[in-house]
N, C-alpha and C positions, 0 to 999 in steps of 0.2 A: 234343350229348354233355354235358357235364357235367351240365346240371339233368337229363337223362334216369337218364344214371345217378345221381343222388342222388332222382330219384323210384319208381327200382326197387329200392334199397337202404333207401328206408323201408318200400316196398308189402312188401318179404320180414318185414320188424318186425312191421308191422302185421298179419300171417299168423299169427307166431310169438307172439302176443302174444294172439290171438284164440282160437287152438288153446289156451293151456294154460289160458285163462281161461275157457274149458268145459269140460276134465276137470278142473278143481278144483271148478265146480259139482258135476259127477255126481260124485265122487266123494261130497263135502257129501251128496247126496242119501241115496249106501249107505250112507256112517257112520249118516246118520243114523234110516235105516230100520234099520241092526243092530243099534243103540241103542235102541228102541225095543223090538224083541221080542227080543233076548239076558237082560236080568233075570227073563224066567219061569223059569230055573232055576237062575239068579242066587244062592238062597238056601238053607242047608242044611235039608236034610231033616229035621234034627230038630225046627228052629224049624215050628211048626205053628200059632202064634197071627199070625193076617193082618193084624194093629196094621202087626207086627213087624218079618213079612215086607214088608209097604208102604214101612218106612221104610226097608230096606234095600236095595232096588228103585229110591228114590229117588236117595238115597247114589250108587246106581253110575252112576245116567244123567248126576248132575250131575257126575260127576269124568267119564265120558265125554264130557260137553261140552263141559267147560273143556279141555277135549285137542285135543278139532276146534277149539275157537273157536281157540286159540293155535297150530294149523297154520296156518289163513286167516287168522291175523295174518299167522304167520311167508309165505305164502304172495303175500299183500298188499304184503307190504316188500317183498318178490321181486321184485313188479309194478314196484311205483314204481320199483326202480331200474334194472329195463328200462330203465324207461321214460325216466327223465332222463337214465340214460346215450347211450340213443340219441336223444336232442333235443338234448344238448349234442353230439354228436358231428356232426347236422346241422347246426347252426349253425357248428360247425368249420368244415365244408366248404363252407356258403353264403359262410362269412368269405371263407376261402381261395380261392372262388371269387370272391367281390368283389373281392377283394386284388388277384387277376392281374388282374380288370377292367378297373380303376382305375389298377392299372399299363402294361399295353398300352394303354391310353387316354394314361395320362402319355407314355409314349413317342410315341407319335404327334404328341400334341404339340409334345414338343422338336424335330419333326422342321419343324412347318410353320415357310414362311419369316416369321409374323407375328410380332415378339415381344411382341407382349400373347397371341400364344397359346401361344407359347411360355415365355414367365412362369409362365404356370396350368398348364402341365405341367409346371416346377420345382419350385412351391409345394406341387403336387399329394405329385410322389413327398415332398418335405418331410415330409407327415403321414405320408403312408406307414411312411416311414422307424420317424416317433418310434409309431405304433401298433402296430407287430414288430419291438422294437429288437436282438430273438436271430433273426428268423430274414428280415428283408428287407433289414436297415441299410444291411450291408455292396454290399450286390447297388445297390440305390439309391445307395450312393456311386462306387461303381465304374461304373455307369451318368453321373453327374456331372462327374464325372474325365474323363468321355471327350467327355463333350458343355465341357468349354472347351479339353482339348486340339484339339478340331477349326472350333470358332469359334474360338480363340485363337493359333492357332499363330503361334511365333518361328522365321523362320530367317535365320540372320548373311547365306545366301546370297539373299534376297529383298530384304531389306535395304541394298543398296549405291547410294553417290551415284555421281552420274556419273562421277567419278576414280576409280572401283574402290575406293573405301576402304569399310570397312564401318562401319552406322550402330548396332553394335551399343553403343556410351554414349552415341549423341545420342537424342532425338527429337525431333521434327516439331511444335511447336505445335500443332496441332489436332490431336494425337496424342489420342484418350478413351476409355475401354476400356466397348465395348458393353453396355445394357443389362440385358438377358438373362446377359451374362459374369459380372460384377458382380452376380448377381442368386444366379447359381450356386455363385458362389464365397464370399459370403454364406452359404446352407445349409451350403457345407463349412465357413466355419468357428465357424460357431454348435452344430456336430452333437454331440451326446454318445458321447466316444471311450471310455465306461467297460468296452462292452463287447469293446473292440478289443485284437486281437493283436499280440504286436512285431511280426509277419509283413504286417498287414494296414497297407500304405503307400498315400497319395494319390499317385495317380501323376498330379502336373503338369511329367513333363517338359517342358525346352523351349515353352514357352507367355510369350505375352505379356501382360505383366502389366501392365506402365508404368503410373504412377499409380492404382493399385487401394488400394481405403480395403481394407483389412484389419486394422485396429485391436482389440486384446486375441483373435485369430482364435483359433481350437485345431487347428495345426498341425504338432502334434509327428510327429517319425519321415517327414512327408508326403516327396516324392523332388520336387527344385524342381534338375534339372540341368541348365545350362543356360538356367535361364527368366530370362527379361527383369523385370526389377522396378523398374526406376529411377524412383526417384520414388515407387515405393510407400509407404505408410502401414502400420507394423504396428511402432506401439507398443503396447505390454504383449502384443506376439504371443507365444505358447507354438512354438519353431522345437526346442525340447530333439529333439535323434538326429535332425534333420533334413537330408538331403543336399542341398544348395546349393553341389556343386563344377562354377567356371564358371558360377556364375548373372553378373548385371550388379544388381549393388543400388549403382549410381549414384545418390546425393543420396537415397537412403533411408533416409525417417524411422525408423530401429527405437531409439527413445527407451523404456529398462525394458524390454525383449524379453528372453525366457528364448532364447538360443541353448548352451546347454549340452550338452556331446560332440554339437556342428553339424561336421558335414564340409564347408566351405569354402574347399577347396584352388581355388586358382585365383581363387576367386572376384574380381571387380570391385567393393567399397568404397568406391572414391571419393568422398571429401567425404559418405560415410555420418553420420547422427545417431545413437553410440551410444553416448549419457548413460545411465549406469548401467546398461546392459546386460551380462545373466549370459550370461561366455563361460567356466566350466571348463572346462577340457578341450577345450575346439573344435579344430578344426584347419585353419591360418590359414595353412600350406605356400604358398609363392609366393602369397597373397593380396596383395590392391593395397588399403592404407588410407591412402593420399597423400591430403592435407587432410582424412583423417578425425575426428570429435568423437569419443573415447573416454573425456570426463572425469568418471570416478567406475566408471568399467567394472569387472567383474571376469575379469580375463583368470590368470587365479589354471591355471597347469600345462595354460596354449595352448601350442598346438606353432605357433611362426611361423618359423621355417626359409628366408629367402629373400623372405619376406614386403616389400612396400615401406614405411614406413610414414615417407617427407618428405614434414613438415609438417603429424601426423597428432600430435593432441593427446591425451595422457600425463595431462595432471594429476589427478592425488588417485586413479588407474588403479591398480586390485590388482594387482601382478602376478608374486604367488608361486609360486618354480614354473616362469614362465614359461622355454621354452625356444625358442635361437635369436631371440634376442633383442638389436639391436645395440648395440654397447658407451651408442654415444650415449642411448640409451632406458633403460637398465639403471636401478634407482631404487639412487639414492646412500645407502650407508650412513654412517648418523651417525658424526660424531667418538666418539671416546672422551672423555671428561672433561681435562683434563690436570691434575696431580699437583702442586703446589704446591713450589717447590724446597727441596731438604735444608736445613737451615743450615748455612752455612758460619761456620769458625773465624775468628775474626781475630784476625791478628798484628798487632799496631802497630811497626815497626824504628824508632823514635825515636831518635837520636843525641839522648844530653844531655851536658852535658861535665861530665867528672869530678868539678874542684869549682865549687863552685857562686861566681860574681864577686861574690856581696854579701857571703855567711857563710865562703866558703873552706872548708865542708862539700859532704859527698859531696851530690847533687841524684838526686832521686828522681819519680819520673813514675807522677802514679794517672791511668788511663782507666777509663771504665765502658763494656763496652759488652756489649748484651742481657742489662745486668743482673750484668754478674759485672766485679770489681773486677780491674785488670790491675794491676801496678807492675813499674816495672822501676828496676833499681841497678846503678850501675859500684862498679867499681875493687875489688871484696870486704869493703867495712866490713862490721863483724857486728853484729849486733842492734842496728839502724836503728831508731825507734819512730814508726810512720806517723800517728800523733795519735788512733788508734782502738783505741789495747790490744791491736793484730795486732802483728809481728813476721816481720821478712823476712832470710830467714837463707838464699837459695838463692843465693847468689853464686857463680860460678866465679872462679876463681886462675889467668886469661890474661884479666880487666879485660872480657871479655864478660858485660855484663848477661840476667840470665833473667828469663822471664816468668812472674808466681807470680797466683794466679785466687786473689781471697780475697772469699768470698758476700760481698755486701750485702743492706742492708734494703733501702734505699731509693736510688736514685741519687743520686750528689756527682758537682760538675763537676769538672775536668781539675783539680787541685792541683801547685802543687810543695814539697816541703816541704820546708823551709828550718828551724835552729833555732840555737842562740846562736852567735855569733862564737869562734873558739880565740883566744886571745890568744895 
């Protein structure tokens, strides 16, 4: 059907081109005959010289010939443009037809129970997506995600043990992801998503991807709601704005993965390796992070209300602005440095005898504290010299001594002042 339609279209275009060529040739013959006959009456009547008349006729013929040749050149260019355009359209039709045929064959190969044939269909679809990134790219992605959902379906009801308990968090040792499913995931993971819109999400909901190899996978905005990714290798993967609500990521390896703005509400990340992961603004409400390794992870502005963090390693994690973080997991603020205590004024309440037993004169005490000489004098004696040329004259009249501060250049030992004995 498609081939016949192409043949009819090419036939119509060929006939139109042929008729145009015939008409152009007839117009050229008519123009030439008119050009040859018309100059007979062109020279003015007053020009009687045969040589001059012949020269004027030649000029007229040359001008007419130039006009006709210019028209023929334009007609040739028009014909060439029509031929090129027709060829391009024909090639596009054949290319679309070939792509459609290859696409249909790849779909048939996917449905084949033989793993080798289905693998061929998967890689054929990848080549089609790369050949037409703006045309068939997203259709191929939808086909591959549907294939994964069909051949790797996860249902908690279908995975109950003999006691009726769901095996959602447990994986049988012999489980391994099928090769054709892993190949489809690899094509999805390395796709060119630059032309995708924000509304286009890979639909991988409720899929059984236990142990899948998705290192460096491009899964931004992917919908993995309820998917089982236990033990999956997702190191360095891009899961920005992905939907992982209720997903099982027990013991998954997410080292260096980017999950900014990801929705992980109710997800099970027990024992997951999230070293250096980027979780800025991630929704981790009611998520299970027991025993998870989050060393060096960035949890800035993450929502952690009702999240289970028992045994989680948060050493070196960035928790700036994290919401709902338990008190025992909140970062400890550095204590303010203590200020040195203010200097304390010293007072030495030394009780001295009023009269020295040796000299019989008033005794005085000189004590140096913090570079200040403190003197004490009893009984209100007048102007007694302290041996340094300074006078102490602050005695009161009730026999109580007063402390006098006398600046000193150098500290001196405590001295008991004495004078000559009174006879």
